[in-house]
N, C-alpha and C positions, 0 to 999 in steps of 0.2 A: 554438365553432369560429371560426377566423380568417376574416375576410371579404376583406380586401385581399390582393393578390399578395405584398406584402412580409411581411405577417403570416404567410401560409402558408409562405413561405420560412424565416422566423424559427422557426416551430414545427418544421419539418423539421430545421433545424440544431440546435435545442435537444434534440430527441429523439435525434439521432445522438450529440451530446455526452454526454447522460445515459447512453446505452448504453455509450459508451467509458469514462466515469468509473466506472460500476458494474463493468465488467470489470476495470479497474485495481484497484479496491478488493477485489474477489474474489481476484485474484492476490496482492495484498498480504497478505490474511488467511490464504490457504492457505499461503503461504510462512512466515508467522509460526507457524502451527500445525505445519508440518513441522519448523521449528527447535525448537519446544518438545517435540515428540515425540522428536527426536534427543537432546535434553538428558535427557529422562526415561529413555531407554535407555542413557544415559551414553556416547554416541558423540560425544565432543567434537571430534574432527578434522573430521567431516562437518558438525557444528554450526557450526564456525568458517567453513567455506566458505559455508554457507547464510547466516550472519550478514552476510558481505560483500555478498551479493546483496540481503539484506533492507535493509541500509544504503542501497544504491543505489536500491531501490524507494521507501523512505521519503523520501529526498532529492528524488527526481523528483516524488513526490506532493506534497511541500511546495512545490516550485518552481512547479508548475502549479496551486497552490491547491486541490488535491484534499483535502488536510488542512492544518491550520495548522502553521506552522513550529515552534511551541513543542511541539505534539503529536509531531511527528517527532523532535525532540530528546529529548523525554521518553521516547518509546518506545525509541529507540536506547540511551539510558542504562540503562533498565530491562532490556533484552535483554542488554546487555553485562554488567550486574551478575549476571544469572542464569547467564551463561556462566562467570563467574569463581567463582561459588559451587559449581558442579558440577565 
């Protein structure tokens, strides 16, 4: 447990940030699963719309260092590849 006032504040801050980051990751994963489900049901028009949203989420996550930039680029590439295959 933190003892000093500043350490207590820092702990509070880090817990809030952790919660926010986890929420963003959950949203990202749910959107990706939704996209993959749409591809499986061969609904490409809806999948294209979701892909744009997914791109935005990945870019924002990379920008705020939630995920690494290369992972965002890799994921975007793989998702686009899956869309063109179906």
